[in-house]
N, C-alpha and C positions, 0 to 999 in steps of 0.2 A: 609511426612503430606497430610492427606488428606481434601480436602477444601470444606466440607460443602456442596456438591451438585451441580448437573450442573446450576442453574437452573439463577444463575450471569454471566452466560455466552450465550450466542446464538453465532450461526458459520455459516456466510454467506460464497459465494461463488465468487468467479470473472469471466471472459471471457479470462484470461489473461493464465490461467491453459487449455485452449483448445489454446493458441497459438497466441489467435488474438492481434495484432501488433497494436502501436498508431494511424498509418495511413492506408488508403483503401491497401488492395489487398489478395492473396487469402486467409489468415486466416479470412477476412471480408465475405467470400463466404458461408461457413457455417450455417447452418439451427441454427437460436436461438431458434428456439422453440424447437429444436430437446436438445439444449444445457440447455434449461433451464428443461426440462424433465427429463436430465440426473442428473441435480444438485436437483431435487428432490428424484431421482430414493438413490443417495447418501447420502438423510436425513437433506439437507442444509435448514433452516429456510427462510434464505435471499439474497439479489444477489446485488451486487455491479456491477452499470453499467461500460462496458470498455471506450473507448473509445468514446465521442460524436460523434453519428453519427452510429453507431455499430448497435445499437438497434433502432425500428423505435420508431414514435412521439408518445406522450401517448395516443390516441384514439388509435393507435392498441396495445400498450404493456400492460396498464392499465388490458384490459382484460387477459391478457396473463397470468400476476401476478395473479390476482385473483383467476382462475381458479385453479391455481396449489398453494394458499396458500403460497405465495413468498413473502414477504417482501422485498421494493428496500429500498437500507441503503444509496445509494450515489452515487457519481460516481465520478471517480478521473482523475484530471486536471492538466496536465503537462503547468506550464506559464512563460513566460521570465519575471521575476520577476525587474533583478538587471537594464534594457537599458530604460530608461526614454521616450525614442520614442517609446516603446512597450506600454505606459500605456493603452493610448485609445483601443487598439485593444486588451490587455489584458481584459480590466471591460467588453469590449462589448461580448466576448467570454463567460467570466465568467454569465454576465447577462443571455443568451442563456443560458448553460445551468442550472442555479439555476430555471430558469422559467420552465424548462420541470421538474426539482427535486421536485419543488413544487408543481405543477401541482398533481406527481405522490405521493408524501406524505410523500417522502424520509427526512430522519434527517438533514443528512452531505451532505457536498461538500467537497471531499480530494483534496487540491494543492502541487502542489511540485513547483520548480525550473525545468525550462526547460531542458531536456539531452542537451549537448553542446559539438563540437568533441574535443574542447581543454581539457575540464574535463576527454570526454573519452576516450583518448590516455594514462591519470593516475589515473585510476579511479579503488581505492582499494588502493593506490599507493600517495595519495596528502601528500604535504610537508609539515611537522609540522608547519614551519616557514611564513607558510601563504602568500608565495613567490606567489602561483598560484592561489589567492584569490581574492576576491570584494575587492575594494578600500574603506575606510572610504564613499567618497560621495556617493558608490554604495548603501552602505550598509544602508544609510540615507535613498535613496530610497527605498530600499526594507521594508522599516519601513512604510515608507510612502503609498505606495502601498497596503500592506497587511491590514493597519487599513481602508483604503478605501474599499477593496474587503469583509473586516470583516463585516464594517455595509451595505453594497451590500446585501452581503449574511443573514444578521441577519435580514434583511428589508424583505426577503423574508418568514421570520421565522423558517432559518437554521443555523446550527451550524456549525461554519468555523475552519477547521481542516489542518495543515499541516504537509507533508510525508517528511523529509530527505531522500533523494534518490541518488542513485550510478548515478556518470557521470552528476552529477549536482554541481552548486556551493554552495549549501546545502547537504555535502555528509557528513564528520567527525561528530563525536561529539561536538568536539570543533567549527566545523563553525553550527553547531544545536544551538550552546549557543549563539555565537555570535547573530544567529537567532531573538531568541528568546529576546534575549538582546534588537535587534531593533527594533523586534515589541511588544514591552511590552503596547506601549499606544493603542494595540489594545485586544481585546480578542480571536484570535485565538488560538486554543488548540494543544496538539500534536495528529497525527496518527503516532504510532510506528510502523515500519516494521520490526522483528526479521532479516530475510535475507539481507535487505540492510544495517542494522546495523553492524553485523557481518561484511559483504564485507567491511564494512567500515572501518573497526577497533575498533566497539562498543561493547559493553556487553549488549544485550536487557534487561535483571534482572537489570543491573545497573541504565539503562537509564532510566525503567519503575519507579524504584525509584527515580532519580533524579528529574523527571516530574512528578512526583505523583497527582501532584494538576492539573494540566494541562491536565493530561492522559485522552482522550475521545475516541479514537479510535483504532484497531489494526488491522495489517495486520499481518497473519501468513505466513512464510515462513522457510524453511527449506534449508540448503548448506552443500554440503561438503567442509570440510576444508582444505584436499589434494589437491581439485582440486584448490581451493582459493588460497591455496600457491604457488602451480604450475602457476595461473595466473600470478600471481604477479611477478615471478621468470621470467615468458618469456613477462610480459609487454604486457596482452593481455588487448584489448577494452573488456568494458562490455558484448556487444553483441557476443564477440568471447567464453567468458567465460560462456554465455549462451548457446552457440552451443555444447561447452565443458560438457555441461549438470551438470553444477553448484549446480543449483537447482533439490532438489529432493523431493520425495514422503515425509509426514512432517513424522516423527520419522525413517527416514534412514539417516539421516548427522547427524551433528554435533551441533546445538543447543540442549542447554537444556532446555528442556521445561517445565520436571518438577520445577526446579529453578523459569524459568520466571512465570511460570501460582500462583507457592506459591506465588511469589511478588506481582503477580497483585491479589491477593485472601486479601493477609494481607494490602494493600492502601483500599482494598475495592471497586477494579474496578468490574464494572459491565456497561454489555454492547456488542458489536460486536465482533467480531476477524473476520474478514476475510479472510481466507484460500486461497493462491495462488500460483501459481507456474509460475513463468517465465519460457517459455520454446516455442522452435523454432517449430515453425508450420510445417514444412516442413521435419523435424525432429521426429515427437512423437513415441514414441515406445511404451511405453505404455498408451493404451487409455487413455483421459482424466479423462474420468467415471470413472473407476477403481482407479486412479490414488486419485482423488479427496475423494472419497468413505473410502479408505486405510487411506488417510491424516485425514479422519473425525472418523474414528473409533479410529486410535489412541489418539488423542486429548480427544475423550470423556473418554480414558479409563484415560489419563494426571489428566482430571479435577475429575476424581471420584477417584484419589489416589491409583489408577493401576498401578504396575512397566510398563513401555514401553515394556518391553520383554512378558509380557503376552497380550498387548493389542491386 
């Protein structure tokens, strides 16, 4: 099926394809200007910020984006959603992030539950009976804090979208359904990550169809299913699976992107698709600029209706 042109999809990039981690370290010592130049060279229109603090404050970042004609899409932020004692810390952090995003004219804040050691131990292998999940009281708090965050983010003129994420308490399709039931009193939308979805046992096209009315943002990852199967067999943590190079150049793995994009087009999704590849900074083999450029070439072929083999 030909997707009636590329205009409905805008492609952005993110620093995790350069191995930028959620916390300061060697990966943060890379030149953000070089990274921006490489994104432009690869053909991207927009950028999602990495962890808050990696890029400089708006007075420094805005001219860098403007001279490269890059649009800031948003920022990904992991927060502890299920702990009432962390509520004020979560709200203060989100306010700080959206203050920056608002000043830079970004449309989205992407939030996820914070990764935890307990869930990392069973990432990709979450019991279906809910025994490793949240209690009813915790889910009630999740709904309450998300509603408060949505109001805060909306007051800044941004859209809040939620990202189901591996190694968190909202990982699987079943947990995602419980999350959106708990948060039904807010207007939070879905950010669907193709790689995390498959890792958690889901099907990206099926999830895109299920949440078509609230799907407002997309993260694009590809992964190798053989490595995923081995990671489950070996009971690897998420980070260990990343070290095994479970994520790969888009189009080199096993996510069915033609079917996924056909589903998006059928449901008239129009908006950003942010290409990411979770990789370990110290183990980068293919230069990140080459990886994201090849990924975008493949995706443009998909949305133009070409077969993956000729993209």
